[in-house]
N, C-alpha and C positions, 0 to 999 in steps of 0.2 A: 505383467503390468500392475502398477500400484493402484489400489482403490482410490477413487477421487477423495473420499472422506479422510483418507490417511496419507494423502500426497504430501511429502515433506516440503515445507516452504521455509526459505531462509531470507530474512530481511537484514540488510546492512544499513545501519543508521549512525549518525554522529555529526560532529561539528564539520563545517565546510573545510576542506583541505587536509583532513586527516588520512585520506586514502580509502574512502568507502568504495569507490569505483574499482580501484586496483584489487582490493581485498575481495570484493564480490566476484570479480573476474577470475582471480586465483582459485577461489572456492569452486566456481562453476567448472573451470578447467580440471580441477582435481576430481570432482564428482564424475565428470565425463570420462576421465582416464580410468576410473575404477569401474567402468561399465554401466553407469547409470545415465539414462537419457535425460539430459539436463537442458532447461531453458533459462537463459540469463535475460532478465528484463530490466531495461534502463528506465527508471521512473524519475530520475533527476533531470529537470529541464536543461541542465548544462550538457547532458548526454556525452559524458567522457568516454563511454565504451567505444565509440567510433575512433577516437584517438588512440586508445589503448590497443585495439585490435588492428588499427590501420585499415578499417573497412567502413563502408557506408551501411547504415541500418535504417529500418523503417518500421511501420506498424505491423508488417508481416515478418514472421520468424525467418531468419536467414541462417542456414547451416554454416558453421565456421570450422568444425572439426568433427571427427566421429563422435556421436552421442551428444554433441553440443550445438545449440542454436542460440541466436541473440535477437531480441526484439526491442524496439525503441518506442516508447509511448509518447504520442503527440498530444499534449495536454489541451492545446487549442482545439484540436479535432473533437475531443471528448466534450469540451465545453459547448461547442457548436451543436453536437449531436444531442446533448442533454436539453439545450434550449429549444431545439426543433421538436423533440419529443414532447416537451412541456407545452409548447405552443399548440401542437396538434391535440393534446389531451384537453387543454382548456377550451379549444374550439368545439370538440366533441361534447364536452360536459355542459357547456353553456350556450350551445348553438341556438337554443330556443329563446334566449334572452337578448333580443335585438338591441336593447338600450345599454347593454354591458359592453364598454369599449375595451375589447381584448388587447388591442395593440398598445394602448396606454399602459395597461398592466404588464404586458410583456416587456415594454421598454424599461420599466422599473426592475423587472426580474433579471435582466441581463447584466445589471450592475450590482446584483446582490452579493454580499460577502459570502465566502465559503465555496464559491463556484469551482475554484481550482482544486481544492481537496476532494470535492464531490466528483469532479471529473476523474481524478485519480482512482476513486473508489469504483466508478463505472468501468474504468480500464482494468482494474484489478479483477473485478468479477468476470470480465471478458476473457482475461488471460486464464483464469481458473477453469472457466467453462470450456475453453478450447484446448485444455492441457491433458486430454485423455490418454495420449501416448507418452506422457512424460513420467519419469521416476522422481524428479525433483525440480523445483523452480527457485531461482535465486533472484531477489529483487535488489537492485542498486537504487537506494532511496534518495529523495531530495534532502537538502540540508535540514537542520533541526526543526525550525518553526513549522514548515509545511508538513514534514513527516509526523510531528506530534499532532497536528490538526487532522491529518489523515487517519491516524489510529484512534483519535478521540471522537471523530464524527459519528460513528454508529451509536456509541453510548449517549452522546448529546442528542442526537436525532431521535432516539427512542423516547427520551423524556419529553421532548417537544411534541412528537407525534401522539404520544399518549394523551397529552393535554388537548391537542387538536381534536382527537377522537371524542373526548368528553364534551368539548365545546360544540362539535358538530352534532352530537346527540341532542344537546340542549336546544340548539337552533332548530333542528328538525322537529323536535317535540312541539315547539312554538308554531312552526310553519304548518304542521299537520292540523293543528287546531283551527287555524285560519282557513286552510285549503279545504277542510271538510265542510266548512260553511259555504265557501265560494265555488269549489270545483272538485271536491273529493280528495282522496289521498295523494300525497306528493311523492310517490315512490321513485319516479324517474331520476330526479336530482339526488335524492337520498342515497339510492343504491350506488350510483356512480362515484360519488365523493367518498362515501364510506369504504367502498371497494378499493379505491386508490390508496386511502390511508392504511387499510389492512395490508395491501401489497407492500407498501413502504415499510411498515412495521416488520413484516416477515423478512424482507430483504435485509434490513439493518440488524435484525436478530441473528440471521445467518452470518453476516459479516463479523459481528461481535463475537460469536461463538468460534469463528475461524481464527480470529486473532488470538483467542484464549486457548486454542487447541494445543494439545501436547505435541502435535506434529508441526506446529508453527514455531520457528526459532528466530527470535529477535537478537541479532548480534550487534553489540555496541562497539564501534571502532573509535579508538582514541590514540593520541600520541603521548609520549612520556614527557609532558610539560604541564604546567599548572593550569593554563587556560583551558586546554583540552580536557583535563581531569575535572575541572569545575563544571564544565558544560555537561560532561558525561554523568556526573552526579545529579544534575538537574533533570536530565532526560530520564534517568532511572526512577527518580521520585515521581515525575509526571506520569510515566507509564504505570507505575505501581498504583497510582490513584485511580486508574481504570482497569486494574487487575490484569495487566499485561506484563509478565515478568521478562527480564533480560536473561537470555539463555547463556550468552558467553560474552566476555570482554575481550576484544581483540586489540592488543597493543601493537600498533603498526609503526614501521620505520624505526625499529630499535637499532641503535648503534652497537658495534661490537663490544664496547666497554660499558654500556648502559645496563642498569638493573631497574626493574619496575617497583622499587621499594615503596614509594609513596602510593602507587596504585594498589599494591597488595595490601596496604593498611586499610584501604576503603572497600575493596572488592575481594571476596574470597579467592584464594590462590587457585583452587581447583577449577574456577571458571575463567582463568586467564589463558589466553593463547597469544604467542608473540611471533611477529613476522619481522624480518630484518629490513633495514634501510638498504636499498639497492642504488648505488651511485649511478646517476644518469637516468634513473627511472626504469620502468618496465614497459617495453613497447613490443607489440606484435605477439602472435601466437607462440612463436618459438621462444621469445623471452619469458612469457608466462609459463610455458612448460618447463623451462630451466629452473625457475624459482619454485614451481610446484615440486619438481623432483628433489630439490634440496631442502624442502620444508614439509615433507609428507606428514610428519608427526603432528605439527601444529595444525595443518589443514584437516587432518583426520579428526582432531578434537573439535574443530569448528563445524565440520560437516556432521559430526555425531553419528557417523555410520561405519567407523572403522574400529 
C-alpha cells in the first residue's frame, strides 16, 4: 500500500472541450491495468465520466473494473455541509451574546464569493483522507476558471488568515483591558476564535504543501489549435505564480497528419504526450481499454510510473 504522504495524485486541467475527462479516464484505466489501485474522481460539475463509462456515479466510490473505481463530487452537497458546519461553529462560539443576530450574518455568508472552490477543497480533503487503500488518484477537474481558483485558494487564504490572526490578537488585547476592569479575563471567546483560525491555517498549509508535492502531478490538456494553446499558456503562468508546476502537457485529439510544432516551440518537448483523435469518440470501458492498449507509451509518460 502506498504511504498517504506519497500517494500519487494526477490532476487534469485545461480549456473546456479539450478532452480532460477522456484523458483522465484513459490514464485511470491505464493505471488500473498496470496493477495500481486507482480512484478516478470527477470534480467537473458537468460530470462527463458517467457518459464516458456509460454508468451512474455518486459521492460513493463505484468499482468499474479490477483496480479501478469512480467517484463523482456533488459540489452543492459540500457547499451545504460547509454552511451547516459554519453555522454550528458560530452558534457555539457566540452563544453567550444574545444580541448578536446569527441568522442575519449567516444569510450573508451563504452568498459569499468563493464557496464553490472552497467546497471542492473540502471534497478534495475528504477524498485524500478516505484513500488509504489506493495507489493513485486521478482528478478530472473543472474548466479553467474554477480550477485556477481551486489551486489558488490555499495560498490566498493563508495571507488572509494571517492578517485575521493579527487583527484578532489586537482586538483581544483591547478587550482584555476592559474585561479586567469589568469582569476579569476574557479567555472564553479568545480561545475559541484563535483556535479556529489556527485550525484553518494548518489546514490550508497542508493543502498548499500537497499541491506543491513531488507526488502531485498537474497535467495540462490542450488541442492542437491556437485558442487552446493560448489558454494553456495562461494557465501555466497562473500556476507558476503560486509555485505549482505543470508536470506534463497532453496534446489530445491529434489527427494522423498533425504535428504539434507550435506547441513544441512553447513547451519543452520532453514534457509532451500525444493522444490521437478517435472518430466517433471513446465510450464505454471496452472503448477506453482499446485506446489504452494502442497508446501505452503516451499513457506511461503521463502516469510517470512506467
